[in-house]
N, CA, C and O of each residue as an XYZ file, in Angstrom:
848
protein
N      63.164     18.232   -209.512
C      62.799     17.436   -208.346
C      62.831     15.949   -208.713
O      62.355     15.562   -209.780
N      63.393     15.114   -207.827
C      63.446     13.684   -208.065
C      62.179     12.989   -207.605
O      61.891     11.872   -208.036
N      61.408     13.645   -206.722
C      60.196     13.030   -206.178
C      58.990     13.858   -206.582
O      58.944     15.060   -206.319
N      58.006     13.222   -207.223
C      56.776     13.878   -207.628
C      55.639     13.292   -206.800
O      55.860     12.384   -205.999
N      54.447     13.795   -206.984
C      53.299     13.288   -206.230
C      52.163     12.970   -207.188
O      51.922     13.704   -208.147
N      51.459     11.859   -206.920
C      50.159     11.670   -207.553
C      49.124     11.570   -206.439
O      49.430     11.873   -205.286
N      47.899     11.149   -206.766
C      46.839     11.170   -205.765
C      47.035     10.107   -204.688
O      46.499     10.251   -203.589
N      47.788      9.045   -204.971
C      47.870      7.931   -204.045
C      49.279      7.699   -203.500
O      49.421      7.111   -202.427
N      50.295      8.129   -204.183
C      51.629      7.692   -203.820
C      52.652      8.679   -204.354
O      52.404      9.382   -205.334
N      53.798      8.724   -203.701
C      54.906      9.471   -204.271
C      55.416      8.747   -205.511
O      55.452      7.517   -205.555
N      55.805      9.517   -206.505
C      56.421      8.957   -207.699
C      57.860      9.452   -207.770
O      58.120     10.653   -207.690
N      58.778      8.527   -207.918
C      60.193      8.868   -207.961
C      60.682      8.721   -209.393
O      60.415      7.710   -210.043
N      61.389      9.713   -209.881
C      61.946      9.659   -211.237
C      63.071      8.636   -211.264
O      64.070      8.775   -210.559
N      62.898      7.612   -212.084
C      63.913      6.559   -212.195
C      64.688      6.641   -213.501
O      65.902      6.436   -213.520
N      63.995      6.940   -214.589
C      64.647      6.998   -215.895
C      64.240      8.294   -216.592
O      63.113      8.387   -217.077
N      65.116      9.296   -216.660
C      64.794     10.536   -217.368
C      64.527     10.271   -218.849
O      64.866      9.216   -219.384
N      63.912     11.255   -219.489
C      63.496     11.099   -220.885
C      64.657     10.710   -221.792
O      64.515      9.811   -222.621
N      65.800     11.371   -221.649
C      66.950     11.067   -222.521
C      67.348      9.600   -222.407
O      67.636      8.944   -223.408
N      67.362      9.099   -221.190
C      67.733      7.708   -220.945
C      66.742      6.749   -221.591
O      67.136      5.738   -222.171
N      65.451      7.069   -221.490
C      64.426      6.206   -222.068
C      64.483      6.204   -223.594
O      64.315      5.158   -224.220
N      64.717      7.363   -224.188
C      64.804      7.438   -225.651
C      65.963      6.587   -226.156
O      65.809      5.840   -227.122
N      67.118      6.694   -225.512
C      68.282      5.916   -225.938
C      68.026      4.421   -225.715
O      68.350      3.599   -226.572
N      67.447      4.073   -224.566
C      67.179      2.666   -224.251
C      66.282      2.027   -225.295
O      66.596      0.949   -225.800
N      65.163      2.676   -225.630
C      64.236      2.076   -226.576
C      64.780      2.098   -227.998
O      64.422      1.245   -228.810
N      65.638      3.060   -228.308
C      66.297      3.052   -229.621
C      67.242      1.866   -229.741
O      67.287      1.197   -230.774
N      68.000      1.609   -228.673
C      68.877      0.435   -228.659
C      68.046     -0.842   -228.786
O      68.427     -1.763   -229.509
N      66.911     -0.899   -228.085
C      66.061     -2.094   -228.129
C      65.563     -2.365   -229.546
O      65.592     -3.506   -230.008
N      65.106     -1.317   -230.236
C      64.612     -1.487   -231.606
C      65.737     -1.959   -232.523
O      65.550     -2.880   -233.318
N      66.899     -1.329   -232.410
C      68.027     -1.717   -233.258
C      68.520     -3.118   -232.932
O      68.969     -3.841   -233.820
N      68.437     -3.508   -231.655
C      68.844     -4.868   -231.282
C      67.978     -5.897   -232.010
O      68.500     -6.865   -232.563
N      66.664     -5.694   -232.012
C      65.783     -6.654   -232.667
C      66.010     -6.670   -234.180
O      65.978     -7.734   -234.798
N      66.237     -5.509   -234.776
C      66.486     -5.471   -236.219
C      67.814     -6.134   -236.569
O      67.888     -6.936   -237.500
N      68.859     -5.798   -235.823
C      70.170     -6.406   -236.074
C      70.137     -7.897   -235.768
O      70.741     -8.696   -236.483
N      69.426     -8.273   -234.700
C      69.354     -9.684   -234.341
C      68.617    -10.512   -235.379
O      69.085    -11.585   -235.759
N      67.475    -10.030   -235.841
C      66.712    -10.777   -236.838
C      67.471    -10.880   -238.159
O      67.474    -11.938   -238.788
N      68.112     -9.794   -238.584
C      68.879     -9.845   -239.829
C      70.094    -10.754   -239.678
O      70.465    -11.459   -240.616
N      70.720    -10.738   -238.487
C      71.865    -11.618   -238.261
C      71.465    -13.083   -238.247
O      72.179    -13.925   -238.792
N      70.331    -13.400   -237.631
C      69.856    -14.786   -237.624
C      69.516    -15.262   -239.028
O      69.727    -16.428   -239.362
N      68.989    -14.361   -239.849
C      68.674    -14.729   -241.237
C      69.938    -15.118   -242.004
O      69.896    -15.992   -242.869
N      71.057    -14.472   -241.689
C      72.319    -14.766   -242.365
C      73.075    -15.919   -241.713
O      73.978    -16.493   -242.322
N      72.710    -16.258   -240.482
C      73.477    -17.245   -239.727
C      73.218    -18.672   -240.198
O      74.140    -19.485   -240.274
N      71.954    -18.973   -240.515
C      71.600    -20.343   -240.900
C      70.513    -20.328   -241.964
O      69.625    -19.477   -241.927
N      70.572    -21.267   -242.920
C      69.513    -21.333   -243.938
C      68.125    -21.570   -243.347
O      67.117    -21.190   -243.943
N      68.079    -22.201   -242.170
C      66.785    -22.493   -241.559
C      66.041    -21.223   -241.148
O      64.821    -21.239   -240.989
N      66.779    -20.121   -240.976
C      66.157    -18.861   -240.579
C      66.230    -17.806   -241.683
O      65.953    -16.629   -241.452
N      66.605    -18.243   -242.880
C      66.751    -17.277   -243.967
C      65.429    -16.610   -244.329
O      65.421    -15.534   -244.927
N      64.311    -17.239   -243.971
C      63.011    -16.629   -244.268
C      62.861    -15.269   -243.584
O      62.051    -14.447   -244.013
N      63.637    -15.027   -242.521
C      63.581    -13.730   -241.848
C      64.077    -12.599   -242.738
O      63.773    -11.432   -242.492
N      64.837    -12.943   -243.768
C      65.349    -11.901   -244.667
C      64.231    -11.186   -245.412
O      64.426    -10.077   -245.911
N      63.053    -11.818   -245.491
C      61.938    -11.146   -246.163
C      61.521     -9.879   -245.417
O      60.937     -8.975   -246.014
N      61.818     -9.806   -244.116
C      61.504     -8.609   -243.343
C      62.341     -7.418   -243.785
O      61.988     -6.269   -243.518
N      63.459     -7.697   -244.467
C      64.387     -6.627   -244.854
C      64.493     -6.468   -246.362
O      65.382     -5.772   -246.854
N      63.594     -7.107   -247.098
C      63.589     -6.953   -248.548
C      64.371     -8.003   -249.289
O      64.682     -7.815   -250.465
N      64.705     -9.118   -248.635
C      65.434    -10.200   -249.293
C      66.876    -10.313   -248.832
O      67.370     -9.492   -248.058
N      67.547    -11.363   -249.332
C      68.915    -11.655   -248.910
C      69.915    -10.533   -249.132
O      70.630    -10.171   -248.197
N      69.997     -9.957   -250.351
C      70.984     -8.890   -250.580
C      70.804     -7.693   -249.656
O      71.774     -7.157   -249.120
N      69.551     -7.278   -249.474
C      69.317     -6.135   -248.588
C      69.632     -6.480   -247.131
O      70.088     -5.628   -246.368
N      69.385     -7.729   -246.755
C      69.730     -8.148   -245.392
C      71.227     -8.050   -245.168
O      71.672     -7.580   -244.121
N      72.016     -8.494   -246.154
C      73.483     -8.409   -246.042
C      73.947     -6.959   -245.974
O      74.896     -6.643   -245.257
N      73.296     -6.095   -246.702
C      73.681     -4.682   -246.702
C      73.321     -4.021   -245.373
O      74.118     -3.275   -244.806
N      72.110     -4.302   -244.881
C      71.599     -3.581   -243.713
C      72.188     -4.076   -242.399
O      72.404     -3.282   -241.484
N      72.454     -5.386   -242.290
C      72.868     -5.934   -240.991
C      74.083     -5.230   -240.378
O      74.029     -4.861   -239.205
N      75.171     -5.030   -241.120
C      76.322     -4.360   -240.496
C      76.018     -2.934   -240.043
O      76.484     -2.504   -238.988
N      75.238     -2.201   -240.837
C      74.917     -0.824   -240.472
C      73.978     -0.770   -239.266
O      74.100      0.107   -238.411
N      73.050     -1.709   -239.212
C      72.193     -1.792   -238.017
C      73.027     -2.105   -236.784
O      72.791     -1.554   -235.708
N      74.013     -3.000   -236.947
C      74.885     -3.339   -235.830
C      75.708     -2.155   -235.365
O      75.862     -1.950   -234.161
N      76.238     -1.371   -236.286
C      77.023     -0.184   -235.914
C      76.152      0.847   -235.209
O      76.574      1.451   -234.223
N      74.932      1.051   -235.716
C      74.032      2.007   -235.070
C      73.670      1.533   -233.662
O      73.610      2.335   -232.730
N      73.427      0.221   -233.510
C      73.120     -0.325   -232.198
C      74.293     -0.112   -231.238
O      74.092      0.280   -230.088
N      75.510     -0.369   -231.708
C      76.677     -0.194   -230.847
C      76.842      1.265   -230.433
O      77.136      1.552   -229.273
N      76.655      2.187   -231.379
C      76.837      3.604   -231.078
C      75.841      4.071   -230.012
O      76.214      4.782   -229.079
N      74.581      3.669   -230.154
C      73.583      4.081   -229.167
C      73.778      3.356   -227.839
O      73.544      3.930   -226.775
N      74.211      2.088   -227.900
C      74.490      1.384   -226.645
C      75.655      2.052   -225.912
O      75.643      2.143   -224.684
N      76.656      2.517   -226.657
C      77.769      3.223   -226.026
C      77.272      4.488   -225.325
O      77.747      4.831   -224.242
N      76.313      5.179   -225.948
C      75.739      6.368   -225.313
C      74.983      5.986   -224.047
O      75.061      6.686   -223.038
N      74.242      4.861   -224.101
C      73.515      4.400   -222.917
C      74.483      3.977   -221.816
O      74.267      4.283   -220.643
N      75.553      3.272   -222.195
C      76.546      2.841   -221.205
C      77.219      4.039   -220.552
O      77.539      4.001   -219.364
N      77.434      5.101   -221.320
C      78.043      6.309   -220.753
C      77.151      6.937   -219.689
O      77.642      7.554   -218.743
N      75.836      6.777   -219.847
C      74.898      7.307   -218.853
C      74.803      6.406   -217.622
O      74.496      6.881   -216.529
N      75.067      5.106   -217.797
C      74.757      4.141   -216.746
C      75.968      3.534   -216.044
O      75.805      2.945   -214.976
N      77.174      3.652   -216.597
C      78.292      2.874   -216.066
C      78.576      3.193   -214.602
O      78.946      2.299   -213.840
N      78.412      4.443   -214.198
C      78.743      4.822   -212.819
C      77.795      4.176   -211.808
O      78.116      4.092   -210.622
N      76.632      3.721   -212.273
C      75.677      3.071   -211.375
C      75.872      1.555   -211.328
O      75.141      0.857   -210.625
N      76.851      1.046   -212.072
C      76.972     -0.399   -212.235
C      78.264     -0.991   -211.696
O      78.607     -2.125   -212.028
N      78.982     -0.247   -210.876
C      80.146     -0.817   -210.211
C      79.697     -1.822   -209.156
O      78.747     -1.571   -208.415
N      80.382     -2.959   -209.093
C      80.060     -3.954   -208.081
C      80.685     -3.562   -206.745
O      81.878     -3.269   -206.667
N      79.870     -3.560   -205.705
C      80.301     -3.213   -204.359
C      80.385     -4.499   -203.520
O      79.929     -5.552   -203.966
N      80.964     -4.424   -202.309
C      80.950     -5.607   -201.427
C      79.547     -6.137   -201.167
O      79.355     -7.350   -201.084
N      78.561     -5.250   -201.037
C      77.178     -5.703   -200.865
C      76.683     -6.463   -202.092
O      75.940     -7.437   -201.969
N      77.095     -6.015   -203.268
C      76.698     -6.718   -204.492
C      77.288     -8.123   -204.527
O      76.614     -9.066   -204.940
N      78.532     -8.268   -204.102
C      79.160     -9.596   -204.102
C      78.443    -10.527   -203.132
O      78.280    -11.716   -203.405
N      78.017     -9.978   -201.995
C      77.238    -10.784   -201.065
C      75.885    -11.147   -201.675
O      75.406    -12.266   -201.493
N      75.278    -10.225   -202.385
C      74.007    -10.461   -203.078
C      74.151    -11.645   -204.031
O      73.258    -12.488   -204.119
N      75.280    -11.707   -204.747
C      75.495    -12.787   -205.707
C      75.736    -14.127   -205.024
O      75.570    -15.177   -205.644
N      76.124    -14.100   -203.758
C      76.325    -15.350   -203.020
C      75.014    -15.927   -202.496
O      75.000    -17.013   -201.916
N      73.916    -15.205   -202.698
C      72.608    -15.657   -202.204
C      71.605    -15.782   -203.353
O      70.543    -15.161   -203.322
N      71.943    -16.587   -204.369
C      71.032    -16.674   -205.531
C      69.666    -17.230   -205.178
O      68.666    -16.857   -205.791
N      69.612    -18.131   -204.181
C      68.321    -18.708   -203.814
C      67.342    -17.667   -203.321
O      66.161    -17.709   -203.666
N      67.828    -16.714   -202.501
C      66.950    -15.661   -202.004
C      66.495    -14.754   -203.131
O      65.368    -14.258   -203.121
N      67.374    -14.536   -204.107
C      67.025    -13.673   -205.234
C      65.937    -14.296   -206.095
O      64.953    -13.638   -206.433
N      66.114    -15.574   -206.453
C      65.170    -16.220   -207.355
C      63.841    -16.549   -206.690
O      62.822    -16.672   -207.370
N      63.840    -16.692   -205.375
C      62.607    -17.036   -204.679
C      61.855    -15.818   -204.180
O      60.804    -15.956   -203.553
N      62.381    -14.612   -204.450
C      61.679    -13.393   -204.063
C      61.876    -12.981   -202.623
O      61.154    -12.116   -202.127
N      62.858    -13.591   -201.923
C      63.103    -13.214   -200.533
C      64.090    -12.050   -200.480
O      65.199    -12.183   -199.963
N      63.669    -10.909   -201.022
C      64.570     -9.776   -201.173
C      64.983     -9.176   -199.833
O      66.033     -8.540   -199.738
N      64.163     -9.373   -198.794
C      64.492     -8.816   -197.481
C      65.739     -9.448   -196.888
O      66.381     -8.857   -196.019
N      66.089    -10.646   -197.349
C      67.282    -11.322   -196.841
C      68.552    -10.875   -197.561
O      69.657    -11.189   -197.120
N      68.403    -10.158   -198.646
C      69.543     -9.729   -199.454
C      70.066     -8.379   -198.978
O      69.318     -7.603   -198.385
N      71.353     -8.088   -199.233
C      71.845     -6.729   -198.954
C      71.027     -5.708   -199.740
O      70.555     -6.000   -200.839
N      70.863     -4.533   -199.189
C      70.041     -3.516   -199.831
C      70.622     -3.104   -201.182
O      71.814     -2.826   -201.309
N      69.756     -3.074   -202.173
C      70.182     -2.714   -203.524
C      70.135     -1.208   -203.704
O      69.269     -0.523   -203.161
N      71.096     -0.706   -204.488
C      71.085      0.696   -204.874
C      70.223      0.884   -206.112
O      69.188      0.233   -206.252
N      70.633      1.753   -206.998
C      69.846      1.997   -208.220
C      69.631      0.699   -208.997
O      68.551      0.468   -209.541
N      70.667     -0.150   -209.046
C      70.553     -1.463   -209.681
C      71.065     -2.519   -208.714
O      71.989     -2.262   -207.942
N      70.468     -3.708   -208.755
C      70.969     -4.783   -207.913
C      72.137     -5.484   -208.612
O      72.467     -5.175   -209.757
N      72.756     -6.432   -207.903
C      73.963     -7.063   -208.429
C      73.699     -7.823   -209.722
O      74.539     -7.821   -210.622
N      72.535     -8.477   -209.824
C      72.216     -9.191   -211.052
C      72.125     -8.267   -212.253
O      72.606     -8.602   -213.335
N      71.510     -7.109   -212.067
C      71.415     -6.129   -213.150
C      72.794     -5.604   -213.536
O      73.066     -5.366   -214.713
N      73.659     -5.425   -212.548
C      75.003     -4.929   -212.830
C      75.818     -5.948   -213.619
O      76.504     -5.592   -214.577
N      75.744     -7.210   -213.217
C      76.473     -8.252   -213.947
C      75.978     -8.317   -215.384
O      76.781     -8.425   -216.311
N      74.663     -8.250   -215.577
C      74.104     -8.295   -216.926
C      74.587     -7.102   -217.745
O      74.868     -7.243   -218.935
N      74.687     -5.937   -217.123
C      75.179     -4.752   -217.822
C      76.584     -4.985   -218.364
O      76.858     -4.685   -219.526
N      77.484     -5.522   -217.523
C      78.867     -5.718   -217.963
C      78.986     -6.859   -218.967
O      79.870     -6.836   -219.824
N      78.110     -7.857   -218.875
C      78.088     -8.901   -219.901
C      77.705     -8.296   -221.248
O      78.292     -8.643   -222.273
N      76.724     -7.392   -221.251
C      76.318     -6.739   -222.495
C      77.437     -5.864   -223.048
O      77.664     -5.839   -224.258
N      78.137     -5.147   -222.176
C      79.267     -4.328   -222.620
C      80.309     -5.206   -223.300
O      80.802     -4.860   -224.374
N      80.654     -6.352   -222.679
C      81.653     -7.254   -223.255
C      81.197     -7.804   -224.598
O      81.979     -7.863   -225.546
N      79.928     -8.208   -224.682
C      79.404     -8.754   -225.935
C      79.401     -7.708   -227.043
O      79.755     -8.006   -228.184
N      79.006     -6.494   -226.710
C      79.002     -5.428   -227.712
C      80.417     -5.153   -228.218
O      80.620     -4.940   -229.413
N      81.391     -5.158   -227.314
C      82.778     -4.925   -227.719
C      83.263     -6.040   -228.647
O      83.919     -5.766   -229.652
N      82.944     -7.293   -228.316
C      83.358     -8.414   -229.160
C      82.676     -8.359   -230.524
O      83.303     -8.662   -231.539
N      81.416     -7.982   -230.559
C      80.719     -7.857   -231.842
C      81.354     -6.773   -232.707
O      81.509     -6.947   -233.916
N      81.721     -5.653   -232.082
C      82.330     -4.570   -232.839
C      83.700     -4.975   -233.377
O      84.045     -4.630   -234.507
N      84.482     -5.701   -232.582
C      85.819     -6.104   -233.002
C      85.792     -7.198   -234.066
O      86.615     -7.209   -234.981
N      84.835     -8.120   -233.936
C      84.796     -9.251   -234.872
C      84.046     -8.923   -236.153
O      84.328     -9.508   -237.199
N      83.095     -7.998   -236.089
C      82.280     -7.698   -237.257
C      83.061     -7.249   -238.485
O      82.854     -7.795   -239.568
N      83.963     -6.257   -238.346
C      84.693     -5.804   -239.538
C      85.499     -6.893   -240.227
O      85.704     -6.831   -241.439
N      85.963     -7.897   -239.471
C      86.762     -8.967   -240.075
C      85.952     -9.839   -241.017
O      86.522    -10.532   -241.860
N      84.619     -9.816   -240.887
C      83.774    -10.601   -241.801
C      82.900     -9.689   -242.673
O      81.989    -10.158   -243.355
N      83.187     -8.390   -242.642
C      82.470     -7.421   -243.482
C      83.331     -7.170   -244.719
O      84.054     -6.178   -244.807
N      83.233     -8.091   -245.663
C      84.180     -8.144   -246.773
C      84.234     -6.872   -247.595
O      85.305     -6.463   -248.044
N      83.078     -6.239   -247.795
C      83.025     -5.108   -248.711
C      83.912     -3.945   -248.271
O      84.369     -3.163   -249.105
N      84.158     -3.826   -246.962
C      84.866     -2.662   -246.478
C      86.164     -2.976   -245.731
O      87.150     -2.251   -245.870
N      86.169     -4.057   -244.937
C      87.269     -4.212   -243.997
C      88.073     -5.498   -244.131
O      89.177     -5.562   -243.592
N      87.588     -6.516   -244.814
C      88.215     -7.827   -244.737
C      89.241     -8.093   -245.843
O      89.699     -9.226   -245.990
N      89.604     -7.085   -246.612
C      90.563     -7.298   -247.688
C      91.901     -7.769   -247.128
O      92.456     -7.146   -246.223
N      92.406     -8.853   -247.661
C      93.748     -9.296   -247.310
C      93.863    -10.052   -246.006
O      94.948    -10.530   -245.675
N      92.775    -10.179   -245.249
C      92.862    -10.918   -243.990
C      92.953    -12.419   -244.267
O      92.276    -12.914   -245.168
N      93.773    -13.151   -243.512
C      93.860    -14.600   -243.723
C      92.540    -15.285   -243.411
O      91.747    -14.800   -242.604
N      92.319    -16.410   -244.058
C      91.059    -17.127   -243.897
C      90.844    -17.537   -242.447
O      89.724    -17.453   -241.943
N      91.911    -17.983   -241.763
C      91.747    -18.448   -240.387
C      91.268    -17.320   -239.468
O      90.513    -17.552   -238.524
N      91.721    -16.096   -239.761
C      91.310    -14.971   -238.919
C      89.844    -14.624   -239.150
O      89.120    -14.291   -238.212
N      89.414    -14.706   -240.413
C      88.008    -14.447   -240.701
C      87.109    -15.509   -240.073
O      86.026    -15.203   -239.574
N      87.568    -16.760   -240.103
C      86.783    -17.832   -239.484
C      86.709    -17.651   -237.968
O      85.656    -17.844   -237.361
N      87.831    -17.281   -237.368
C      87.835    -17.031   -235.924
C      86.898    -15.882   -235.581
O      86.139    -15.959   -234.615
N      86.952    -14.809   -236.382
C      86.077    -13.658   -236.145
C      84.616    -14.052   -236.279
O      83.781    -13.591   -235.501
N      84.289    -14.901   -237.256
C      82.906    -15.340   -237.438
C      82.428    -16.135   -236.225
O      81.285    -15.986   -235.792
N      83.308    -16.984   -235.676
C      82.936    -17.768   -234.494
C      82.727    -16.859   -233.287
O      81.752    -17.012   -232.550
N      83.643    -15.914   -233.086
C      83.515    -14.975   -231.966
C      82.242    -14.159   -232.113
O      81.529    -13.937   -231.135
N      81.952    -13.710   -233.329
C      80.757    -12.903   -233.586
C      79.496    -13.698   -233.226
O      78.586    -13.175   -232.583
N      79.457    -14.965   -233.648
C      78.278    -15.784   -233.389
C      78.107    -16.051   -231.892
O      76.992    -15.978   -231.374
N      79.209    -16.361   -231.193
C      79.121    -16.649   -229.758
C      78.700    -15.406   -228.979
O      77.841    -15.478   -228.100
N      79.315    -14.256   -229.310
C      78.955    -13.013   -228.626
C      77.493    -12.655   -228.873
O      76.803    -12.200   -227.961
N      77.019    -12.858   -230.100
C      75.622    -12.571   -230.414
C      74.699    -13.499   -229.630
O      73.663    -13.067   -229.124
N      75.077    -14.781   -229.529
C      74.253    -15.738   -228.780
C      74.152    -15.337   -227.309
O      73.062    -15.341   -226.735
N      75.289    -14.991   -226.699
C      75.289    -14.596   -225.288
C      74.478    -13.312   -225.099
O      73.739    -13.177   -224.123
N      74.620    -12.373   -226.036
C      73.858    -11.124   -225.948
C      72.354    -11.384   -226.035
O      71.577    -10.814   -225.270
N      71.948    -12.243   -226.964
C      70.524    -12.564   -227.098
C      70.001    -13.206   -225.815
O      68.914    -12.865   -225.348
N      70.775    -14.138   -225.240
C      70.365    -14.762   -223.986
C      70.259    -13.714   -222.872
O      69.335    -13.750   -222.060
N      71.215    -12.785   -222.848
C      71.179    -11.732   -221.837
C      69.952    -10.845   -221.966
O      69.356    -10.449   -220.965
N      69.575    -10.533   -223.203
C      68.392     -9.708   -223.426
C      67.129    -10.460   -223.010
O      66.202     -9.860   -222.466
N      67.086    -11.772   -223.264
C      65.942    -12.569   -222.828
C      65.816    -12.524   -221.307
O      64.717    -12.367   -220.776
N      66.946    -12.662   -220.607
C      66.944    -12.567   -219.144
C      66.471    -11.177   -218.709
O      65.687    -11.047   -217.769
N      66.951    -10.150   -219.395
C      66.576     -8.770   -219.079
C      65.065     -8.563   -219.219
O      64.432     -7.958   -218.354
N      64.498     -9.067   -220.312
C      63.057     -8.919   -220.539
C      62.273     -9.708   -219.500
O      61.288     -9.216   -218.951
N      62.714    -10.932   -219.234
C      62.013    -11.765   -218.249
C      62.021    -11.104   -216.879
O      60.995    -11.061   -216.200
N      63.185    -10.583   -216.467
C      63.279     -9.941   -215.151
C      62.406     -8.695   -215.089
O      61.823     -8.394   -214.047
N      62.314     -7.970   -216.204
C      61.482     -6.769   -216.227
C      60.009     -7.098   -216.048
O      59.267     -6.353   -215.408
N      59.594     -8.228   -216.624
C      58.202     -8.664   -216.468
C      57.986     -9.255   -215.081
O      56.947     -9.032   -214.460
N      58.967    -10.008   -214.598
C      58.860    -10.687   -213.302
C      58.741     -9.679   -212.151
O      57.918     -9.844   -211.251
N      59.573     -8.639   -212.197
C      59.521     -7.616   -211.156
C      58.485     -6.582   -211.588
O      58.781     -5.676   -212.368
N      57.295     -6.729   -211.082
C      56.182     -5.883   -211.503
C      56.492     -4.406   -211.222
O      56.903     -4.051   -210.117
N      56.296     -3.568   -212.213
C      56.553     -2.143   -212.079
C      57.803     -1.690   -212.788
O      57.996     -0.493   -213.005
N      58.677     -2.649   -213.161
C      59.926     -2.265   -213.818
C      59.679     -1.673   -215.203
O      60.294     -0.675   -215.579
N      58.777     -2.293   -215.953
C      58.508     -1.801   -217.308
C      57.857     -0.425   -217.245
O      58.129      0.431   -218.086
N      57.008     -0.212   -216.263
C      56.403      1.117   -216.113
C      57.488      2.176   -215.930
O      57.397      3.271   -216.486
N      58.514      1.841   -215.147
C      59.594      2.793   -214.919
C      60.304      3.179   -216.195
O      60.682      4.337   -216.377
N      60.493      2.194   -217.103
C      61.174      2.508   -218.355
C      60.233      3.117   -219.382
O      60.695      3.800   -220.296
N      58.930      2.892   -219.265
C      57.977      3.475   -220.201
C      57.624      4.913   -219.811
O      57.600      5.806   -220.658
N      57.352      5.125   -218.522
C      56.868      6.421   -218.063
C      57.919      7.235   -217.313
O      57.745      8.432   -217.082
N      59.011      6.573   -216.937
C      60.116      7.297   -216.301
C      60.033      7.384   -214.791
O      61.007      7.773   -214.146
N      58.884      7.028   -214.204
C      58.713      7.157   -212.757
C      58.246      5.832   -212.174
O      57.639      5.012   -212.863
N      58.542      5.636   -210.879
C      58.081      4.454   -210.150
C      57.490      4.909   -208.821
O      57.893      5.945   -208.292
N      56.539      4.151   -208.274
C      56.011      4.504   -206.952
C      57.085      4.363   -205.878
O      57.981      3.525   -205.985
N      56.984      5.185   -204.850
C      57.965      5.116   -203.775
C      57.925      3.770   -203.066
O      58.953      3.303   -202.575
N      56.741      3.129   -203.003
C      56.650      1.821   -202.368
C      57.462      0.780   -203.147
O      58.110     -0.079   -202.549
N      57.424      0.860   -204.470
C      58.220     -0.045   -205.313
C      59.701      0.183   -205.078
O      60.458     -0.770   -204.890
N      60.118      1.445   -205.089
C      61.530      1.764   -204.893
C      62.007      1.335   -203.513
O      63.112      0.811   -203.368
N      61.175      1.557   -202.501
C      61.565      1.219   -201.133
C      61.703     -0.291   -200.950
O      62.534     -0.745   -200.164
N      60.902     -1.063   -201.663
C      60.954     -2.521   -201.526
C      62.092     -3.134   -202.337
O      62.843     -3.963   -201.823
N      62.228     -2.727   -203.617
C      63.195     -3.369   -204.510
C      64.579     -2.731   -204.462
O      65.582     -3.418   -204.654
N      64.645     -1.432   -204.209
C      65.930     -0.725   -204.231
C      65.996      0.252   -203.055
O      66.022      1.465   -203.264
N      66.022     -0.255   -201.837
C      65.909      0.619   -200.656
C      67.044      1.629   -200.517
O      66.805      2.768   -200.116
N      68.275      1.231   -200.843
C      69.390      2.177   -200.729
C      69.215      3.326   -201.716
O      69.480      4.480   -201.379
N      68.773      3.020   -202.923
C      68.522      4.071   -203.927
C      67.342      4.935   -203.503
O      67.358      6.150   -203.703
N      66.314      4.315   -202.918
C      65.154      5.086   -202.451
C      65.578      6.131   -201.426
O      65.162      7.286   -201.513
N      66.401      5.740   -200.458
C      66.841      6.703   -199.452
C      67.679      7.818   -200.079
O      67.570      8.979   -199.686
N      68.504      7.463   -201.043
C      69.312      8.481   -201.729
C      68.433      9.496   -202.449
O      68.683     10.699   -202.380
N      67.395      9.007   -203.146
C      66.533      9.887   -203.922
C      65.656     10.742   -203.018
O      65.442     11.919   -203.306
N      65.145     10.169   -201.926
C      64.282     10.967   -201.052
C      65.074     12.003   -200.279
O      64.526     13.041   -199.907
N      66.344     11.749   -200.030
C      67.183     12.768   -199.401
C      67.352     13.971   -200.330
O      67.405     15.118   -199.886
N      67.435     13.675   -201.645
C      67.564     14.766   -202.603
C      66.281     15.589   -202.686
O      66.214     16.553   -203.448
């Protein structure tokens, strides 16, 4: 059943257990890979390497943490991609940023499971993850960078840094939006949201779920 009941309100299943486990695993790996990457990126942040046992261990762990993060993110994307196609309503939603940021959601086209902003962020993360995966091996000397020209390794390092920066900014936006829209974190922690929340923030998805 997609709709459950508590004493005060209907509860709608938004994130099944499998989805939540993968999501939080990706989140943990993102922070570990991000902190280890920042420690290697600049001497000013090298103190972060103490979290991983020092510089050598940070260099060893960072690529493997990145690969694990990519693998689990790919599993999460496989579960979510069908919900993230941009529709004509989504394009109209993006043309009304003022209504979105000011909380005037009633003026926006009805959102499905995810609104247009969430969908755009999803595809930005997919692109960043792909760029990180492609550029990472070119600067992972121990295994993949043998014989590559210096200019290619430098280009890969620049792409890796830019993609990581955009990904970090995207995650900050994701966290901020989750806190800003009250009830979103509960949905990812407990898997269910009140029907009033779903009806207000995602009315098209609410009607789909209640029909089921």
